[in-house]
C-alpha positions as CSV (number, residue, x, y, z in Angstrom):
1,X,31.3,-33.4,18.0
2,X,33.4,-34.3,21.1
3,X,30.6,-36.6,22.3
4,X,30.5,-38.3,18.8
5,X,34.3,-38.7,18.9
6,X,34.2,-40.4,22.4
7,X,31.4,-42.7,21.3
8,X,33.2,-43.6,18.1
9,X,36.5,-44.3,19.9
10,X,34.6,-46.6,22.3
11,X,33.1,-48.5,19.4
12,X,36.5,-48.8,17.7
13,X,38.3,-49.9,20.8
14,X,35.5,-52.5,21.6
15,X,34.6,-54.2,18.3
16,X,32.2,-56.5,20.1
17,X,29.9,-53.5,20.4
18,X,29.6,-53.4,16.6
19,X,27.5,-56.6,17.0
20,X,24.7,-54.3,18.0
21,X,24.3,-53.5,14.3
22,X,23.4,-57.2,13.6
23,X,20.3,-57.0,15.8
24,X,17.9,-56.4,12.9
25,X,19.3,-59.1,10.5
26,X,19.4,-61.7,13.3
27,X,15.9,-60.9,14.5
28,X,14.6,-61.0,10.9
29,X,16.1,-64.4,10.3
30,X,14.5,-65.8,13.5
31,X,11.2,-64.3,12.4
32,X,11.3,-65.9,9.0
33,X,12.2,-69.3,10.5
34,X,9.2,-69.0,12.8
35,X,7.0,-68.1,9.9
36,X,8.3,-71.1,8.0
37,X,9.8,-69.1,5.2
38,X,7.1,-66.4,4.9
39,X,7.3,-62.9,6.2
40,X,3.7,-62.8,7.6
41,X,1.3,-65.5,8.8
42,X,-1.1,-64.7,5.9
43,X,1.5,-66.0,3.4
44,X,3.2,-62.8,2.4
45,X,6.5,-64.1,1.0
46,X,10.0,-62.9,2.0
47,X,11.0,-60.7,-0.8
48,X,7.5,-59.5,-1.4
49,X,8.6,-56.6,-3.7
50,X,10.7,-59.1,-5.8
51,X,7.5,-61.2,-6.0
52,X,5.8,-58.1,-7.5
53,X,8.6,-57.8,-10.2
54,X,8.1,-61.5,-11.0
55,X,4.4,-61.0,-11.3
56,X,5.1,-58.3,-13.8
57,X,7.3,-60.7,-15.8
58,X,4.6,-63.3,-15.8
59,X,2.0,-60.9,-17.0
60,X,4.3,-59.8,-19.9
61,X,4.2,-63.4,-21.1
62,X,0.4,-63.8,-20.4
63,X,-1.0,-60.5,-21.7
64,X,1.4,-57.5,-21.6
65,X,-1.5,-55.1,-22.3
66,X,-2.8,-55.9,-18.7
67,X,0.6,-55.2,-17.0
68,X,-0.9,-52.3,-14.9
69,X,-4.2,-53.9,-14.2
70,X,-3.9,-54.1,-10.4
71,X,-6.7,-56.7,-10.0
72,X,-5.2,-58.9,-12.6
73,X,-1.8,-58.6,-10.9
74,X,-3.3,-59.8,-7.7
75,X,-4.9,-62.8,-9.4
76,X,-1.6,-63.8,-11.1
77,X,0.4,-63.4,-7.9
78,X,-2.0,-65.5,-5.8
79,X,-2.1,-68.1,-8.5
80,X,1.5,-69.1,-8.0
81,X,1.9,-68.1,-4.3
82,X,-1.1,-69.1,-2.2
83,X,-2.2,-67.0,0.8
84,X,-4.6,-64.4,2.0
85,X,-2.0,-61.7,1.9
86,X,-2.6,-58.3,0.3
87,X,-0.5,-57.9,-2.8
88,X,1.4,-54.7,-3.7
89,X,1.0,-53.3,-7.2
90,X,3.6,-53.5,-9.9
91,X,4.3,-49.8,-10.8
92,X,7.8,-50.1,-12.4
93,X,8.4,-49.3,-16.1
94,X,7.6,-52.1,-18.6
95,X,11.3,-52.9,-19.3
96,X,11.7,-54.0,-15.7
97,X,9.2,-56.8,-16.2
98,X,10.7,-57.8,-19.5
99,X,14.3,-58.0,-18.1
100,X,13.1,-60.3,-15.3
101,X,11.3,-62.8,-17.5
102,X,14.2,-65.3,-17.2
103,X,13.8,-65.4,-13.4
104,X,10.1,-66.0,-13.7
105,X,10.8,-69.5,-15.1
106,X,12.7,-70.9,-12.1
107,X,11.3,-71.7,-8.6
108,X,10.6,-68.6,-6.5
109,X,13.2,-69.4,-3.8
110,X,16.0,-69.9,-6.3
111,X,14.9,-66.7,-8.2
112,X,15.0,-64.7,-5.0
113,X,18.4,-66.1,-4.0
114,X,19.8,-65.2,-7.4
115,X,18.3,-61.7,-7.2
116,X,19.6,-61.1,-3.6
117,X,23.1,-62.6,-4.3
118,X,23.4,-60.3,-7.4
119,X,22.5,-57.3,-5.3
120,X,24.9,-58.1,-2.5
121,X,27.8,-58.8,-5.0
122,X,27.2,-55.5,-6.9
123,X,26.8,-53.5,-3.7
124,X,30.0,-55.0,-2.4
125,X,31.9,-54.2,-5.6
126,X,30.4,-50.7,-5.5
127,X,31.8,-50.2,-2.0
128,X,35.2,-50.6,-3.5
129,X,34.4,-47.8,-6.0
130,X,33.8,-45.4,-3.1
131,X,36.5,-46.3,-0.7
132,X,39.8,-48.3,-0.8
133,X,40.9,-50.5,0.8
134,X,37.7,-51.9,2.4
135,X,38.0,-54.2,5.4
136,X,35.7,-57.0,6.2
137,X,34.4,-55.0,9.2
138,X,33.3,-52.1,7.0
139,X,31.5,-54.5,4.6
140,X,29.7,-56.1,7.5
141,X,28.7,-52.7,8.9
142,X,27.4,-51.7,5.5
143,X,25.2,-54.8,5.0
144,X,23.9,-54.5,8.6
145,X,22.8,-51.0,7.9
146,X,19.0,-51.1,8.3
147,X,18.0,-49.9,4.8
148,X,20.3,-52.6,3.3
149,X,18.9,-55.4,5.4
150,X,15.3,-54.2,4.9
151,X,16.0,-54.1,1.1
152,X,17.2,-57.7,1.2
153,X,14.1,-58.9,3.2
154,X,11.8,-57.0,0.9
155,X,13.5,-58.2,-2.3
156,X,13.8,-54.6,-3.3
157,X,16.0,-53.3,-6.1
158,X,17.7,-50.6,-4.0
159,X,21.0,-52.5,-3.6
160,X,21.2,-52.1,-7.4
161,X,20.4,-48.4,-7.1
162,X,23.2,-48.0,-4.6
163,X,25.6,-49.8,-6.9
164,X,24.6,-47.7,-10.0
165,X,24.9,-44.4,-8.1
166,X,28.3,-45.5,-6.7
167,X,29.3,-46.5,-10.3
168,X,28.2,-43.0,-11.6
169,X,30.5,-41.4,-9.0
170,X,33.3,-43.8,-10.0
171,X,32.9,-42.9,-13.7
172,X,32.7,-39.2,-13.2
173,X,35.8,-39.2,-11.0
174,X,37.6,-40.8,-13.9
175,X,36.1,-38.4,-16.5
176,X,34.1,-41.2,-18.2
177,X,31.2,-38.8,-18.8
178,X,29.4,-40.7,-21.6
179,X,29.4,-43.9,-19.5
180,X,28.1,-41.9,-16.5
181,X,25.2,-40.7,-18.6
182,X,24.3,-44.3,-19.7
183,X,24.6,-45.5,-16.1
184,X,22.2,-42.7,-14.9
185,X,19.7,-43.9,-17.5
186,X,19.6,-47.2,-15.7
187,X,18.0,-45.5,-12.8
188,X,14.8,-44.9,-14.7
189,X,13.5,-48.1,-13.1
190,X,13.3,-45.9,-10.0
191,X,12.9,-42.4,-11.4
192,X,12.6,-40.7,-8.0
193,X,16.3,-41.5,-7.6
194,X,17.3,-39.3,-10.6
195,X,16.3,-35.8,-9.6
196,X,19.3,-35.0,-7.4
197,X,21.8,-36.5,-9.9
198,X,20.3,-34.8,-13.0
199,X,20.3,-31.4,-11.3
200,X,23.9,-32.0,-10.2
201,X,25.0,-32.8,-13.8
202,X,23.0,-29.8,-15.1
203,X,25.0,-27.5,-12.9
204,X,28.3,-29.4,-13.0
205,X,28.9,-30.1,-16.7
206,X,29.5,-27.5,-19.4
207,X,30.3,-27.6,-23.1
208,X,31.5,-30.9,-24.6
209,X,31.1,-32.8,-21.3
210,X,27.5,-31.7,-21.0
211,X,26.8,-32.7,-24.6
212,X,28.4,-36.2,-24.1
213,X,26.5,-36.8,-20.8
214,X,23.0,-35.7,-22.0
215,X,23.3,-37.5,-25.4
216,X,24.4,-40.7,-23.7
217,X,21.7,-40.4,-21.0
218,X,19.0,-39.7,-23.6
219,X,20.0,-42.5,-25.9
220,X,20.2,-45.1,-23.1
221,X,16.8,-43.9,-21.7
222,X,15.1,-44.1,-25.1
223,X,16.6,-47.6,-25.5
224,X,15.1,-48.8,-22.2
225,X,11.8,-47.2,-23.0
226,X,11.9,-48.7,-26.5
227,X,12.3,-52.2,-25.0
228,X,9.1,-51.8,-23.1
229,X,7.3,-50.2,-26.1
230,X,8.4,-53.1,-28.4
231,X,6.9,-55.6,-26.0
232,X,3.6,-53.8,-25.6
233,X,2.8,-50.2,-26.8
234,X,-0.4,-50.5,-24.7
235,X,1.5,-51.2,-21.5
236,X,3.8,-48.2,-22.2
237,X,0.8,-45.9,-22.7
238,X,-0.7,-47.2,-19.5
239,X,2.5,-46.6,-17.6
240,X,2.6,-43.0,-18.8
241,X,-1.0,-42.6,-17.6
242,X,-0.2,-44.3,-14.3
243,X,2.8,-42.0,-13.6
244,X,0.9,-38.8,-14.3
245,X,-2.6,-39.4,-13.1
246,X,-2.5,-42.2,-10.6
247,X,0.7,-42.5,-8.7
248,X,0.9,-38.9,-7.2
249,X,-2.1,-39.7,-5.0
250,X,-2.1,-43.5,-5.0
251,X,1.1,-43.9,-3.0
252,X,-0.2,-41.9,0.0
253,X,-3.7,-43.2,-0.2
254,X,-2.7,-46.9,-0.5
255,X,0.2,-47.0,2.1
256,X,0.5,-46.0,5.7
257,X,2.0,-42.6,6.0
258,X,4.2,-43.7,8.9
259,X,6.0,-46.0,6.4
260,X,6.7,-43.4,3.9
261,X,9.9,-41.3,4.4
262,X,9.3,-38.1,2.5
263,X,8.7,-34.5,3.4
264,X,5.2,-34.9,1.9
265,X,4.4,-37.7,4.3
266,X,6.2,-35.9,7.2
267,X,4.0,-32.8,6.9
268,X,0.8,-34.8,6.5
269,X,1.6,-36.6,9.7
270,X,2.4,-33.2,11.4
271,X,-0.7,-31.5,9.9
272,X,-3.2,-34.4,9.7
273,X,-6.2,-32.1,9.2
274,X,-4.6,-29.9,6.6
275,X,-3.5,-32.0,3.6
276,X,-3.4,-29.1,1.2
277,X,-1.2,-27.0,3.6
278,X,1.0,-30.0,4.1
279,X,1.5,-30.4,0.4
280,X,2.4,-26.7,0.1
281,X,4.9,-26.9,2.9
282,X,6.4,-30.1,1.6
283,X,6.8,-28.5,-1.9
284,X,8.4,-25.5,-0.3
285,X,10.9,-27.7,1.5
286,X,11.7,-29.6,-1.7
287,X,12.2,-26.5,-3.8
288,X,14.2,-24.9,-1.0
289,X,16.5,-27.9,-0.9
290,X,17.0,-27.8,-4.6
291,X,17.8,-24.1,-4.5
292,X,20.3,-24.6,-1.6
293,X,22.1,-27.3,-3.6
294,X,22.4,-25.2,-6.7
295,X,23.7,-22.3,-4.6
296,X,26.2,-24.5,-2.8
297,X,27.5,-26.1,-6.1
298,X,27.9,-22.6,-7.6
299,X,29.5,-20.9,-4.5
300,X,31.0,-23.5,-2.2
301,X,31.4,-26.6,-4.3
302,X,34.3,-27.9,-6.3
303,X,35.3,-31.1,-4.7
304,X,33.5,-34.0,-6.4
305,X,32.9,-36.1,-3.3
306,X,31.2,-33.2,-1.5
307,X,29.1,-32.1,-4.5
308,X,28.1,-35.7,-5.4
309,X,27.2,-36.4,-1.7
310,X,24.9,-33.4,-1.7
311,X,23.3,-34.7,-5.0
312,X,22.5,-38.0,-3.3
313,X,21.1,-36.3,-0.3
314,X,19.0,-34.0,-2.5
315,X,17.4,-37.1,-4.2
316,X,16.2,-38.3,-0.8
317,X,15.2,-34.7,0.2
318,X,13.0,-34.2,-2.9
319,X,11.7,-37.8,-3.4
320,X,7.9,-37.9,-3.9
321,X,7.8,-41.4,-2.6
322,X,10.4,-43.4,-0.5
323,X,10.5,-46.3,1.9
324,X,13.4,-47.0,4.2
325,X,15.0,-49.4,1.7
326,X,15.3,-46.4,-0.6
327,X,17.7,-44.9,1.9
328,X,20.4,-47.4,1.0
329,X,21.9,-44.6,-1.0
330,X,22.5,-42.6,2.2
331,X,25.5,-44.9,2.7
332,X,27.2,-43.2,-0.3
333,X,27.9,-39.8,1.4
334,X,28.7,-41.6,4.7
335,X,31.3,-43.7,2.9
336,X,32.8,-40.8,0.9
337,X,33.4,-38.7,4.0
338,X,34.8,-41.8,5.8
339,X,37.2,-42.2,2.9
340,X,38.4,-38.6,2.5
341,X,38.8,-37.8,6.2
342,X,40.3,-40.8,8.0
343,X,41.1,-38.6,11.0
344,X,37.4,-38.1,11.5
345,X,36.4,-41.7,11.5
346,X,35.6,-42.0,15.2
347,X,33.0,-39.3,14.9
348,X,31.7,-40.7,11.7
349,X,31.4,-44.2,13.1
350,X,29.4,-42.9,16.0
351,X,27.2,-40.9,13.6
352,X,26.7,-44.0,11.4
353,X,25.5,-45.9,14.5
354,X,23.1,-43.0,15.4
355,X,21.7,-43.0,11.9
356,X,21.3,-46.7,11.8
357,X,19.3,-46.8,15.0
358,X,17.2,-43.7,14.2
359,X,16.2,-45.4,10.9
360,X,15.5,-48.6,12.6
361,X,13.1,-47.0,15.1
362,X,11.7,-44.2,13.0
363,X,8.5,-45.9,11.8
364,X,7.8,-47.4,15.2
365,X,8.2,-44.0,16.8
366,X,5.9,-42.3,14.2
367,X,3.3,-44.9,14.6
368,X,3.4,-44.9,18.5
369,X,3.1,-41.0,18.6
370,X,0.2,-41.1,16.1
371,X,-1.6,-43.7,18.3
372,X,-1.4,-41.4,21.3
373,X,-1.8,-38.0,19.6
374,X,-3.3,-36.8,16.4
375,X,0.0,-35.1,15.4
376,X,3.1,-37.2,14.6
377,X,6.5,-36.8,13.0
378,X,8.9,-39.1,11.2
379,X,12.4,-38.8,12.9
380,X,14.2,-39.9,9.7
381,X,13.4,-36.6,8.0
382,X,14.7,-34.6,11.0
383,X,17.9,-36.6,10.7
384,X,18.1,-36.0,6.9
385,X,17.7,-32.2,7.6
386,X,20.6,-32.2,10.0
387,X,23.0,-34.6,8.2
388,X,24.3,-32.1,5.5
389,X,25.2,-29.6,8.2
390,X,26.9,-32.2,10.4
391,X,28.7,-33.5,7.4
392,X,29.8,-30.1,6.3
393,X,31.1,-29.3,9.8
394,X,33.2,-32.6,9.8
395,X,34.6,-31.6,6.4
396,X,35.5,-28.1,7.5
397,X,37.1,-29.2,10.7
398,X,39.0,-31.8,8.7
399,X,40.2,-29.2,6.2
400,X,41.4,-26.9,9.1
401,X,43.2,-29.8,10.7
402,X,45.0,-30.7,7.4
403,X,45.9,-27.0,6.8
404,X,47.3,-26.8,10.3
405,X,49.4,-29.9,9.8
406,X,50.8,-28.5,6.5
407,X,51.7,-25.3,8.2
408,X,53.9,-27.0,10.8
């Protein structure tokens, strides 16, 4: 921890060093200019995931029953965006496509700008829900955090996920339990983000609060699902089939495992010839993480910012599928510890820098190791395993320092 403190103090005393965090956004902007507005030479557009959402919106208007026909998705996307690029499938719930229909009627560049601007504004507002006051330097650091910049480049929805999860914390801290339940339901557009939060609320709430939360969550979830069902019962039924029978294998079969940041992918890289064993070990890790979280909340918990931070980390720990842009939510526990222990900010600033650069290089490292050896690892998961213990140590030393100051 002393090393982290010295590094953090050096960063704080020489703000120019913080420009290192801007490396990825600057390089990405130059790359896009060189590609004349595309992300790849084959025509893959900047905001390729947002292009998928718009494709879903267009299909809803053409023939909603074919929303999860991957071949039809590819034809529709290439019809309005020429190129030889490989399209990614639309696998979000039907209501996502329906809600984005208005953006499908304006030029792609403007639609992406509206989507990105909305994400930045909401995430910036959400930062104020987690910490106050927030300086311009802290905002810049947040949006230069690699998962954030990658989410903007990909046109992903994870800035909205960050804002919703920060909003849930804000509502719970003010005892607005019913609104917190409705906000959680909004995360059904990325259901893998819900596990940690729902387990947290299952343990955390009792009696009337539990009833208010779960009724609100259930009603809001059914409303969103009902929007999709009203537009196309067939699409809703296909989504249910997709979620249960296709996605569990499709995500690992269709994507490079070095680009997936889950324990499942981690162990498949580490045990390349033993997929079944890798699945078992990954499931054990996920269940062990959930059991640890429940034990912690029951025995050591009590402070909302600590318990909620663990819930956010648990969501990443148990996620069945995650790209680096899904790690935008990692900023929530980092910000909460920063807010509650200002005397520990030098160490936390250095740790933030370490996390940022580990995530930036994690996929490159995993791919390079796999190219030179059959066995590889994803460093981001090693970092995720260490972070709760490092964070807990910072919190404990901060508590002891506060108790010592009160005793004087």
